[in-house]
Backbone as JSON Lines, residues from 0, in Angstrom:
{"i":0,"aa":"X","n":[3.72,-21.18,-23.99],"ca":[2.45,-20.55,-23.7],"c":[2.5,-19.08,-24.11]}
{"i":1,"aa":"X","n":[3.6,-18.4,-23.81],"ca":[3.68,-16.99,-24.17],"c":[3.71,-16.81,-25.68]}
{"i":2,"aa":"X","n":[4.27,-17.78,-26.4],"ca":[4.28,-17.65,-27.86],"c":[2.87,-17.75,-28.43]}
{"i":3,"aa":"X","n":[2.0,-18.52,-27.79],"ca":[0.6,-18.63,-28.24],"c":[-0.11,-17.29,-28.04]}
{"i":4,"aa":"X","n":[0.19,-16.62,-26.94],"ca":[-0.43,-15.31,-26.69],"c":[0.05,-14.29,-27.71]}
{"i":5,"aa":"X","n":[1.34,-14.33,-28.01],"ca":[1.9,-13.4,-29.0],"c":[1.28,-13.65,-30.36]}
{"i":6,"aa":"X","n":[1.16,-14.95,-30.78],"ca":[0.56,-15.27,-32.08],"c":[-0.89,-14.8,-32.14]}
{"i":7,"aa":"X","n":[-1.64,-15.02,-31.06],"ca":[-3.04,-14.6,-31.04],"c":[-3.15,-13.08,-31.16]}
{"i":8,"aa":"X","n":[-2.27,-12.37,-30.49],"ca":[-2.28,-10.91,-30.56],"c":[-1.94,-10.43,-31.96]}
{"i":9,"aa":"X","n":[-0.92,-11.06,-32.57],"ca":[-0.54,-10.68,-33.93],"c":[-1.66,-10.96,-34.92]}
{"i":10,"aa":"X","n":[-2.32,-12.13,-34.81],"ca":[-3.43,-12.46,-35.69],"c":[-4.54,-11.42,-35.6]}
{"i":11,"aa":"X","n":[-4.86,-11.04,-34.36],"ca":[-5.92,-10.04,-34.16],"c":[-5.52,-8.71,-34.77]}
{"i":12,"aa":"X","n":[-4.26,-8.34,-34.62],"ca":[-3.78,-7.07,-35.16],"c":[-3.83,-7.07,-36.68]}
{"i":13,"aa":"X","n":[-3.45,-8.18,-37.33],"ca":[-3.45,-8.25,-38.79],"c":[-4.85,-8.33,-39.37]}
{"i":14,"aa":"X","n":[-5.81,-8.82,-38.62],"ca":[-7.19,-8.92,-39.11],"c":[-7.94,-7.61,-38.96]}
{"i":15,"aa":"X","n":[-7.33,-6.64,-38.43],"ca":[-8.01,-5.35,-38.31],"c":[-8.14,-4.9,-36.87]}
{"i":16,"aa":"X","n":[-7.6,-5.68,-35.98],"ca":[-7.61,-5.29,-34.57],"c":[-8.97,-5.47,-33.94]}
{"i":17,"aa":"X","n":[-9.02,-5.2,-32.69],"ca":[-10.27,-5.31,-31.95],"c":[-11.16,-4.13,-32.31]}
{"i":18,"aa":"X","n":[-12.4,-4.43,-32.54],"ca":[-13.37,-3.39,-32.87],"c":[-13.91,-2.78,-31.57]}
{"i":19,"aa":"X","n":[-14.11,-1.48,-31.54],"ca":[-14.62,-0.79,-30.37],"c":[-16.14,-0.82,-30.42]}
{"i":20,"aa":"X","n":[-16.73,-1.32,-29.36],"ca":[-18.18,-1.38,-29.26],"c":[-18.62,-0.44,-28.14]}
{"i":21,"aa":"X","n":[-19.28,0.69,-28.47],"ca":[-19.66,1.65,-27.43],"c":[-20.62,1.06,-26.41]}
{"i":22,"aa":"X","n":[-21.39,0.05,-26.79],"ca":[-22.34,-0.54,-25.85],"c":[-21.61,-1.35,-24.78]}
{"i":23,"aa":"X","n":[-20.39,-1.77,-25.05],"ca":[-19.65,-2.58,-24.09],"c":[-18.89,-1.72,-23.09]}
{"i":24,"aa":"X","n":[-18.95,-0.41,-23.25],"ca":[-18.27,0.47,-22.3],"c":[-18.91,0.39,-20.94]}
{"i":25,"aa":"X","n":[-18.11,0.33,-19.92],"ca":[-18.63,0.2,-18.57],"c":[-18.88,1.58,-17.97]}
{"i":26,"aa":"X","n":[-20.03,1.73,-17.39],"ca":[-20.35,2.99,-16.72],"c":[-20.13,2.81,-15.23]}
{"i":27,"aa":"X","n":[-19.29,3.65,-14.64],"ca":[-18.99,3.53,-13.23],"c":[-20.0,4.26,-12.36]}
{"i":28,"aa":"X","n":[-20.82,5.05,-12.95],"ca":[-21.82,5.78,-12.19],"c":[-23.04,4.89,-12.01]}
{"i":29,"aa":"X","n":[-23.66,4.98,-10.85],"ca":[-24.86,4.2,-10.58],"c":[-26.1,4.98,-10.99]}
{"i":30,"aa":"X","n":[-25.92,6.01,-11.73],"ca":[-27.05,6.8,-12.17],"c":[-27.46,7.87,-11.17]}
{"i":31,"aa":"X","n":[-26.66,8.08,-10.15],"ca":[-26.98,9.07,-9.13],"c":[-26.72,10.47,-9.68]}
{"i":32,"aa":"X","n":[-27.57,11.38,-9.26],"ca":[-27.38,12.76,-9.69],"c":[-26.3,13.42,-8.85]}
{"i":33,"aa":"X","n":[-25.89,14.59,-9.28],"ca":[-24.85,15.32,-8.55],"c":[-25.34,15.73,-7.16]}
{"i":34,"aa":"X","n":[-26.63,16.01,-7.03],"ca":[-27.17,16.4,-5.73],"c":[-27.11,15.23,-4.75]}
{"i":35,"aa":"X","n":[-27.44,14.03,-5.23],"ca":[-27.38,12.86,-4.37],"c":[-25.94,12.57,-3.95]}
{"i":36,"aa":"X","n":[-25.02,12.72,-4.87],"ca":[-23.62,12.49,-4.56],"c":[-23.12,13.5,-3.54]}
{"i":37,"aa":"X","n":[-23.56,14.76,-3.67],"ca":[-23.16,15.8,-2.71],"c":[-23.72,15.5,-1.32]}
{"i":38,"aa":"X","n":[-24.98,15.04,-1.27],"ca":[-25.58,14.7,0.02],"c":[-24.86,13.51,0.66]}
{"i":39,"aa":"X","n":[-24.52,12.52,-0.14],"ca":[-23.81,11.35,0.37],"c":[-22.42,11.74,0.88]}
{"i":40,"aa":"X","n":[-21.72,12.59,0.14],"ca":[-20.41,13.06,0.58],"c":[-20.52,13.85,1.87]}
{"i":41,"aa":"X","n":[-21.54,14.68,1.97],"ca":[-21.75,15.48,3.18],"c":[-22.04,14.58,4.38]}
{"i":42,"aa":"X","n":[-22.85,13.55,4.14],"ca":[-23.18,12.61,5.22],"c":[-21.91,11.93,5.74]}
{"i":43,"aa":"X","n":[-21.06,11.45,4.85],"ca":[-19.85,10.75,5.28],"c":[-18.84,11.7,5.9]}
{"i":44,"aa":"X","n":[-18.86,12.96,5.48],"ca":[-17.99,13.95,6.11],"c":[-18.41,14.16,7.56]}
{"i":45,"aa":"X","n":[-19.72,14.25,7.81],"ca":[-20.23,14.42,9.18],"c":[-19.93,13.19,10.02]}
{"i":46,"aa":"X","n":[-20.1,12.0,9.45],"ca":[-19.8,10.76,10.17],"c":[-18.32,10.73,10.55]}
{"i":47,"aa":"X","n":[-17.46,11.18,9.65],"ca":[-16.02,11.2,9.93],"c":[-15.71,12.13,11.09]}
{"i":48,"aa":"X","n":[-16.3,13.33,11.09],"ca":[-16.05,14.28,12.17],"c":[-16.55,13.74,13.51]}
{"i":49,"aa":"X","n":[-17.72,13.12,13.52],"ca":[-18.25,12.53,14.76],"c":[-17.33,11.42,15.24]}
{"i":50,"aa":"X","n":[-16.83,10.61,14.32],"ca":[-15.91,9.53,14.69],"c":[-14.61,10.05,15.27]}
{"i":51,"aa":"X","n":[-14.08,11.12,14.69],"ca":[-12.84,11.72,15.21],"c":[-13.05,12.23,16.62]}
{"i":52,"aa":"X","n":[-14.17,12.92,16.85],"ca":[-14.46,13.46,18.18],"c":[-14.64,12.31,19.18]}
{"i":53,"aa":"X","n":[-15.38,11.27,18.79],"ca":[-15.63,10.14,19.7],"c":[-14.32,9.43,20.05]}
{"i":54,"aa":"X","n":[-13.47,9.2,19.06],"ca":[-12.19,8.53,19.32],"c":[-11.29,9.4,20.19]}
{"i":55,"aa":"X","n":[-11.31,10.71,19.98],"ca":[-10.48,11.6,20.79],"c":[-10.95,11.6,22.24]}
{"i":56,"aa":"X","n":[-12.25,11.65,22.45],"ca":[-12.79,11.63,23.82],"c":[-12.45,10.31,24.5]}
{"i":57,"aa":"X","n":[-12.61,9.2,23.79],"ca":[-12.29,7.89,24.34],"c":[-10.81,7.8,24.7]}
{"i":58,"aa":"X","n":[-9.95,8.34,23.86],"ca":[-8.51,8.32,24.14],"c":[-8.19,9.13,25.38]}
{"i":59,"aa":"X","n":[-8.78,10.33,25.51],"ca":[-8.53,11.17,26.68],"c":[-9.01,10.47,27.95]}
{"i":60,"aa":"X","n":[-10.18,9.86,27.91],"ca":[-10.71,9.17,29.09],"c":[-9.81,8.0,29.47]}
{"i":61,"aa":"X","n":[-9.4,7.2,28.48],"ca":[-8.55,6.05,28.78],"c":[-7.18,6.45,29.29]}
{"i":62,"aa":"X","n":[-6.61,7.51,28.73],"ca":[-5.28,7.93,29.14],"c":[-5.27,8.68,30.47]}
{"i":63,"aa":"X","n":[-6.43,9.23,30.87],"ca":[-6.47,9.97,32.14],"c":[-6.74,9.05,33.33]}
{"i":64,"aa":"X","n":[-7.12,7.82,33.08],"ca":[-7.36,6.88,34.17],"c":[-6.04,6.54,34.84]}
{"i":65,"aa":"X","n":[-6.14,6.23,36.11],"ca":[-4.95,5.8,36.83],"c":[-4.6,4.37,36.44]}
{"i":66,"aa":"X","n":[-3.36,4.02,36.64],"ca":[-2.94,2.66,36.38],"c":[-2.14,2.18,37.58]}
{"i":67,"aa":"X","n":[-2.15,0.88,37.81],"ca":[-1.5,0.38,39.03],"c":[0.03,0.48,38.96]}
{"i":68,"aa":"X","n":[0.6,0.82,40.09],"ca":[2.06,0.84,40.23],"c":[2.42,-0.29,41.17]}
{"i":69,"aa":"X","n":[3.36,-1.09,40.76],"ca":[3.75,-2.23,41.56],"c":[5.03,-1.92,42.32]}
{"i":70,"aa":"X","n":[5.25,-2.69,43.36],"ca":[6.47,-2.51,44.15],"c":[7.67,-2.85,43.29]}
{"i":71,"aa":"X","n":[8.79,-2.24,43.64],"ca":[10.04,-2.53,42.94],"c":[10.46,-3.95,43.32]}
{"i":72,"aa":"X","n":[10.8,-4.78,42.35],"ca":[11.19,-6.15,42.71],"c":[12.52,-6.15,43.48]}
{"i":73,"aa":"X","n":[12.73,-7.16,44.31],"ca":[13.98,-7.2,45.09],"c":[15.19,-7.34,44.18]}
{"i":74,"aa":"X","n":[16.31,-6.84,44.62],"ca":[17.54,-6.89,43.82],"c":[18.17,-8.27,43.99]}
{"i":75,"aa":"X","n":[17.74,-9.22,43.22],"ca":[18.31,-10.56,43.29],"c":[19.73,-10.53,42.74]}
{"i":76,"aa":"X","n":[20.67,-11.18,43.39],"ca":[22.07,-11.11,42.95],"c":[22.32,-11.81,41.61]}
{"i":77,"aa":"X","n":[21.45,-12.72,41.22],"ca":[21.7,-13.47,39.98],"c":[21.15,-12.77,38.74]}
{"i":78,"aa":"X","n":[20.52,-11.62,38.89],"ca":[19.93,-10.96,37.73],"c":[20.96,-10.23,36.88]}
{"i":79,"aa":"X","n":[21.98,-9.65,37.49],"ca":[22.97,-8.87,36.73],"c":[24.36,-9.44,36.95]}
{"i":80,"aa":"X","n":[24.56,-10.67,36.54],"ca":[25.88,-11.29,36.67],"c":[26.75,-10.73,35.56]}
{"i":81,"aa":"X","n":[27.88,-10.14,35.96],"ca":[28.83,-9.6,34.99],"c":[30.21,-10.12,35.35]}
{"i":82,"aa":"X","n":[30.76,-10.9,34.48],"ca":[32.08,-11.46,34.74],"c":[33.18,-10.48,34.35]}
{"i":83,"aa":"X","n":[32.88,-9.56,33.47],"ca":[33.87,-8.54,33.12],"c":[33.12,-7.25,32.84]}
{"i":84,"aa":"X","n":[33.81,-6.14,33.02],"ca":[33.16,-4.85,32.87],"c":[32.92,-4.51,31.41]}
{"i":85,"aa":"X","n":[31.86,-3.7,31.18],"ca":[31.58,-3.22,29.83],"c":[32.66,-2.22,29.42]}
{"i":86,"aa":"X","n":[32.89,-2.05,28.11],"ca":[33.88,-1.07,27.67],"c":[33.54,0.36,28.08]}
{"i":87,"aa":"X","n":[32.28,0.66,28.28],"ca":[31.87,2.04,28.59],"c":[31.71,2.28,30.09]}
{"i":88,"aa":"X","n":[31.98,1.3,30.91],"ca":[31.91,1.5,32.36],"c":[31.18,0.38,33.06]}
{"i":89,"aa":"X","n":[30.99,0.54,34.36],"ca":[30.41,-0.55,35.14],"c":[28.91,-0.75,34.91]}
{"i":90,"aa":"X","n":[28.2,0.27,34.45],"ca":[26.75,0.16,34.25],"c":[26.45,-0.22,32.81]}
{"i":91,"aa":"X","n":[25.22,-0.69,32.59],"ca":[24.79,-1.0,31.23],"c":[24.74,0.27,30.41]}
{"i":92,"aa":"X","n":[24.68,0.13,29.1],"ca":[24.73,1.29,28.21],"c":[23.54,2.23,28.43]}
{"i":93,"aa":"X","n":[22.36,1.68,28.7],"ca":[21.18,2.51,28.85],"c":[20.72,2.63,30.3]}
{"i":94,"aa":"X","n":[21.5,2.15,31.22],"ca":[21.18,2.27,32.63],"c":[21.7,3.6,33.15]}
{"i":95,"aa":"X","n":[20.9,4.28,33.93],"ca":[21.34,5.54,34.53],"c":[21.38,5.33,36.03]}
{"i":96,"aa":"X","n":[22.56,5.33,36.57],"ca":[22.72,5.14,38.02],"c":[23.46,6.35,38.57]}
{"i":97,"aa":"X","n":[23.06,6.75,39.75],"ca":[23.73,7.88,40.39],"c":[24.92,7.35,41.16]}
{"i":98,"aa":"X","n":[26.1,7.89,40.88],"ca":[27.31,7.52,41.61],"c":[27.6,8.63,42.61]}
{"i":99,"aa":"X","n":[27.72,8.26,43.88],"ca":[27.99,9.27,44.92],"c":[29.43,9.23,45.3]}
């Protein structure tokens, strides 16, 4: 299949290559003037700023609300079964316990 593509490309190149047709050029502009584009950009800039402020206010309100605190669960003896001590000591690596 790739050899067919290569042959087709070579044939086109030897025949004079692809001809450039200016009418086939794609225009990416919708015909809008610079003033319209500036107004549209300004509109979306304002929308962005309003969105940032709204999201910030919503975040502050949500984070300032209280959240429930539950009782400490009972120390069940089967939760921390250790048959041998850790190399770094009796507590887990990330556990902080006060030794008196």
